[in-house]
C-alpha positions, 0 to 999 in steps of 0.5 A: 555607483554600481550603475556608473561601473556598469556604464563604464564596462559597457563602453569598454565592451563596445569599444573593444568590439568596434575598434576590432572591426573598424579600427580607432579612427573609423570609430567615433565616440558618438557611435561607441556611446550609442551602441553602449546605450550610454549618453555621449556626454557621460563618456567623458565622465569616465575617460579623459579622451578617446586615446585614454579610452583606447588604453583602457580598451587594450587593458580589457583586451589583455585580460581577455587574451590572457584568460584564453591563453591560460585556459588553453596553453596551460590547462588545455588537453594534449601535449604542449605543441598540440595545445599551441597548434590548437590555439592558432587553428582556433584563431584561423577559424575565427578569422575565417568566420569573420570573413577576414574582417576581424583581427587582433585588436592590439595588432590593429591599433598598433598599425593605427596609433603606435606612431602617432599616439605615444601614450598607447605604446605601453599598453600595446607592449603589455598585450604583446608581452602577455601573449609572448609570455604564454607562448614562451612558457608553452614552448619551454614545457614542450622542450622539457617534455622532449617535444621541442628540439629547435635550438632557438630560445623559447623567448626568441621562438615565441617572438618570431611566432607572434610576429609571423602571426600578425603578418599572416593576419594582415596578408589574409585580410588583404587577400580575403582568404585563409591562404597566408594563415594556413601557410603560417600554421604549416611552416611553424608547426610542420617545419620550424617546431617539428623535431628533426627526423630521428630525434627521440623524445626526451633526448 
């Protein structure tokens, strides 16, 4: 039973890595099995289909994202907006390190599958809702601390920031440079979330 669980975990780990790098359609079950060290025939002992496997991979990805967001946005050093900026700066660095081949797994699978595999949509929605929730709570903390004076609701700002980030990633992948990512960080943190000149913290 323990080995069965280990094999399943290895398949999910490799699926997460391969889907993020190559996408769903470019990654075959045989490749997932080979890189996991698990026989291809065993794949279907754990998952009914490749599409159902993608749902499970997204669940694993959601757990990892929530852990990262919680560690930095809720328990990290600095003020709320400093923590939020640190998160996106870290993600920009990750994109640059991958030579713009990496991306948000949920964003990549949304582009590939949301329109053709309906059963994947709820899993995608859960990932994005998780990310938006952490960002929204961080913005609410910033407002309570007098650091955020933008009149938009935290939920709307979080939705906009997340959507803008997804778009900036796609543009940087297409361009092969970090220009769109740097514009995203500058506009979000130096303009949209920046308090008006003369605004006093806490007022």
